[in-house]
Steps between C-alpha positions, in 0.01 A plus 500: 500500500735478805636835617885518468673506841800736517814434714712788591848515670843370445576187292563302820174612638309401186677163499385428855141605423509243216617235730200580718267486203614147430445398870878454584529437883864384523820653357835319535815705464850604569509880502689700257563864420374455148143451604488718824198687366305187481607408859382824620152452333473165666552661843163657452320169441690292745175394672367364170815358346744298725858572409736230572867601502721210408883455557575392137321552169489128439304454818264798406443337149443160640254645760303657219506178306364313795223759536404435138493124541272537809259753376502489125544869506828658385754516771668841506888556553682833486865515460754753409700525167800288404623264783157511648322383197761236435469352855124463420547311176466158681149583607407602137633171363300300775185701411545441123557123530235469762252706306440740797380848460739752628584861422843649567541879517866585453637854567696621204746779408373836416384533126774758421776246602374193301713321243823647653561198734397726788556385860328165528324533170365177340275455196236296665330407176804320393582360832164357604323442174573134479345432868186729481188548323562867447770754592440884445612830628264783594661821360176716551338526815171564343518141364551328838136380523516361156820300554418384834149384381671305208744357763221347709310380189804330362616349824167322563358422168556193294802308636598731810846630543728784594510865365762757549448879489799737528430832659758782422552686826445849348165369354381407856534856630335654201177677597216434256142387467397158341179322419448195726455169347236234640593216707654210302279212382649151461459371135500127428397257227220244558478144354300451173218282482674282243807457740282389784329246285827366385612475860185322605536253208861410591410452865194298416703256278797486749626191682790656705453887542682725737489882557789724598420839649748800517582844389373821631175719477304244723219642725333314797195459271720339235659272771153384616369459134793276404455287795132457405610423147742233622254353727219472232748312262701326784808619341842420661634860546866600550648850551795637299829602649449738813131539423402220752249737680251483190345169632447364847801255548267289741235459228438153391553620126854652572772327320807694605721778350662508156829669554868446617538150664161379376369167628609257235169329521316830427745562214412169347131566553529814289703336237238205478194744506298507179360847592700781682307809590748771586304790648716805556858391515775601248613149394874598556791300616396441862136412425604240232805348680749645260255464203481131543132452611375612153655439162595811299325646294205250516441318821378142483234584745192700405617830642256790590689801602312802664698818543436861538772599260429418132891516430540214748274264310689285245832662601661162578220243480233476223211418720203331334259763669640843589277718713609866544313599813548659843471262796168643638346496150599140428423370842140646502439320181663180616299480817179492288646211284370163620532156352204370291601135477682270755868554492739212418734587811206520738348190660132422572552638859560842338857510624810513285737214557760691311460804714510300821811321384664822406419661842617175672828549316518864614435396867776238483741752337421760763551261794846616641792240501743477785841649410828470666600742782306656793282730303206357310374770278213289377367473844536875562281550175258251623469683826437830318234356258322350777503804723495802285159657399412435138542877417865524619715639230815295426780684311835386367768596253717241320714215620496133593338596822181585309453135416406428850229772483354420167491122557379463858279803575142496397367818348124524568412863443496722200799731499694329776830448304744763402795368297679608181460279201801698378726318746609818662692468818435756776122513423343351797610752772355821320203302368405418859544847627254620224255225577489585868460869407208423297344236720602571855245243639642209310795291608802566258813268497804559264712207445863562377825311471799674649621611152151622416437677816824696496390652168220695663564465868536872543131526452460372873541867562189567298301241689617658832435854378122420407448262797420208253524175697622271225658160599815450305625127486866478377610152387878536554729223338796725448492472103326608186323171522354484137833587343693264709267222412550558151876551552527158649287342238712640219846560648498262803756581774608834344322739738569856417296811559211353674577508862387782731595653828199621680416722812328369802144559347315506823739768641483685164119516540526617860741788382209644325269463800323183351472171693768248407512129575717210392382144416753219489271211544129431403357521845631848541283636222157504668594705804704740282193541257266550796726760652519671160115506466448635848769772484302744282850589329659409179670173588782294340531133563831356365498133428835341469482236250800267399622582135464122449123529502492660163156365411229293665630195323861566419824585684791675352714192563271292305487737219874525485551137504256430242674758278842354561372158410344642180838660406687177556265313286530752216 
């Protein structure tokens, strides 16, 4: 029997010892007096745990979420009570919808002040319950190891997600002894023999199959195993919304991404498929084109849905085969699954004509068109995909600018994309800072629109403070582009509430000590980018894009004119 390890000291010191037990190496925070004792304990382990002080709690929470996405380990964020916790709520929601392991420690009012609406008091169970896997408050310092152990187990097991632990400030200064808990162990379901046999039978009889990869919980081994599975079966393989780094986009089997602005040819291919193998994604609004790719509740395709959370299976779609399994567990089995008989969609040459056609459609879709104006965003994306190393990490938040990134960049490396499936603006900047802190040797680029960037632009100070040379590319069109597009489509000519007044972004960056450059025509981009790479500093490149260039294939004027014609006809 293992001897019990005893931890002694203040609650804050016991908390930090627990973080070390669970191999935490980064903590993102905005400091607060409600957890000063924990900050003091972190001082003593500053060589082992990198503390990243942020300028807003939303930035800290998004950095922790990005850490969870990149590593599969819980990202750790610490915030103070009341306003601090509320500012971090967006990061929790992103972690919940994106199934990202994250633990938020919140300073709380002293125990003898509770339930009196004390200064900045909030009931976190009621506030964060709907967007977390578990919320609890530690009222006894002796139980810190127990609560923290459960938090890590909960965050990573099954369908990963966020956990919140509230820390009363008087509990953190309490001196006590506690029994240490062991390091957490991820728990996941594995596919049954019967389910795998059903999958093999459906694929063997298929005429037009397709796979869709997505969700969290993937590892490098699972990534490699699924590639081998797709190659063995010559499966056309697509990736769900903002999970494009789960399959090499240059691979001959890659069919494209299934999300906002899906290639219409790919959407039709999924509708016409006889077998759809969804490995990992939630089949939510974005991955089903507004619930139009599959009939509810019973799809006309033979649907095989693999997901780490049993509660997700059958929640919207009654799949023919539901496999409750973690991605590594399923991928390991799938990699050993090989066709016994010739497959209907594979020719005598051993190559899949359907997969070749799907990849050809993707290549055509990802060929940049020419748009009006002096800046060709498609050509800029072509330059980046041809010159960046495959392990470069590309980050973005939300907005129409992201269409250029998702459609025209090729993701070729596992964990090279950081983007919120929750559609949260302001995500890309803090995510990129976290990525660069974690992987200083990798190129990290954050894309943002002008509206998206200004929601987290203060984190430039964080990049400067920790000497993290992220390259921030701000696509400035002077509007909230996505909302303006929908406004013109629904209420043509009635522009209200979507126009922005912006700073000189390059000058703004320089005010922090970063490099700043402005691009007003396509040929200005390469020298600006090369200067940013060579500077060794955080760098911001502002690309001034006409608001008319609202998508790669539509202008605001054309959307408005079409809407007006439709109104007249009705």
